[in-house]
C-alpha positions, 0 to 999 in steps of 0.5 A: 670276823670274815671278809667284811672286816676289810670293808666299811659297811653302810646301810643304803637302799638300791639306788641309781648311780651314774645312770645315763650314757657314758662318754663315747658310748654308741646309741646301740650299745652291745656287750663288752669284749674286754676292758683296760687302759688305752696307751698307758696305765692311766684313767679312765677305764675303757670298755671295748664293745662287741659292736666296735664302740668304746666306752670311757668309764669315767666314774670308775675308780682307777687306782688303789694305791700308787700305780696298783689298779683298783678292782673291776670285773666283767660278767662272763657274757660282757653285759655287766661291769662291777667297779668302785665309784670314783667319788662316792666309793660305792660298789656299782654294778652296771648293765652296759647295753641299757646303761642302767646301774645300781649300788650294792648295799652294804659295801663301799670303798675303804683303805683295806678294799685296795686289795680286793678281787671282784668277780661277777656272776652271769646276769650281774646277780652276784658279786664275788669279793675276795681278799687273800683267802677269804671270799664272800658272795654278795647279792648285788641287789639286796646286799645279802652275803654268804661266806665261802667255806674256808679253803674254797674259792668260787670258780664258775656259776651256772648260766642262771646263777642258781648254783656255784662251783668252788675249787680247793687248792687241788682244783677239786670242786664242790657245787653249792646252791645259792638259795638256800646256800648249801652243798649239792654235789662234789666233782674231782675237777673244777670247770664250767658249771652247767644248768641246774648244777648237773654237769661240769665241762673241764679241760683234760690234764694236758689241755688237749680236750674237753671232758664232761662230768655228770654230777648226779651219776658221779662219773665222766660221760662221753668221750673227751672232745678234742680241742683245736690245735695251735692255741691255748684253751682259756675258758669254758662257758655254758649258755642258758640254752645248754650250749657249750662254748670254749675260748682259745687264745694265741698269746701276743708273743706268738703273733706277728704284730703283737696283741693276743688273739681270742677265739670263741668256739661252739662245741656240740657235746653230743657229736663232739663237733667244734665250730669257730663262731667269733674272734677278736684281738686285744692290741698290745697297746691295751694295758691291764686287759680284762677279757670276758669269759676269763673269770667266774 
């Protein structure tokens, strides 16, 4: 029956849900750096913004059962958040800078949805719903869904969300177009999918460098790009303009004062130059943190 046996299905139009300014929002809201709970694992979800503001996401469901948290997802650039609405049960995608939100047709909260994984594509265009080894990719506006082939899980969308890279248990990858949904290529290792699904950036086996794989040519291109020492690589991401960024983290156990430190670096694939462009710390007081860039 596929993934949607886990969900109650309803036929609804795309309507505004929870629109307006959430509590504690700044007048000029910026994208989200991370989400979580402040001080304890209790309501509401909070969103920490790049501009320094904090939003209390009071309409989002917090718990599935007992103290197990309900699913919530951030888009790779932090502009969109997906969650199940606390009172209506609707799956909602909200754009943080504008405050606009809409309901995803055909999906709402049910008892079985408590074990769902949520991931968001760039631009909030698609929502990945996962239960166990079953995954579906749902168009957030139309509600149309495609079932991911067995044994694969979505790992990375291209910056324009026209293509998706999916990995198997051995982290080998297939690349699929979203419209129509069809396989367009294969690569020996998963990673960040670039524009037009034509290149994949990935960490090398010892996570000391970045490798680039040309999908069309079927081979590695250029020399591996060394990564900054002393930090753990977390995620790679291509921008819409074709630039590559890498996120590095210093875990809290290695930092004096607690909390984990995240740094973003801009990588020039042509020259191999790597420059730090931003950084932030997720305090140890934040529970269940979800950091942008760490999920598809």
